[in-house]
C-alpha positions, 0 to 999 in steps of 0.5 A: 817472259824476258826480264827488262834490264835496268841501267844505272848511271853514276848518280843512280849507283851512288844513291843505290849504294848510299855513297857520296858521288866522290866515294863512287868516283874513288872506287872507280879510279881504284878499280874497286867498283866493277867496270861499267856494263856498257856506255850510252854515248860517253856515259858509263852505265851498269846493270842493276844486277851487276851492282847488287851482286858486287854489293852482296859480295863486298858485304860477304868479304867484310864479314870474312875479314871480321871473322878472321881477325 
């Protein structure tokens, strides 16, 4: 059975991550957030797995920084 993709908009990504929209916007402008997986019209969307993987890696990076200080 194939797994259905879940596409997330800016608002949904910010809600999932617990960030204000303005913080998400800043992450996008600074290329901290992954590029959108695709666009629906002019709306950028990410696959939920892309965001969850990015969030996991981000947490791992912050743990390494704390351990190295």
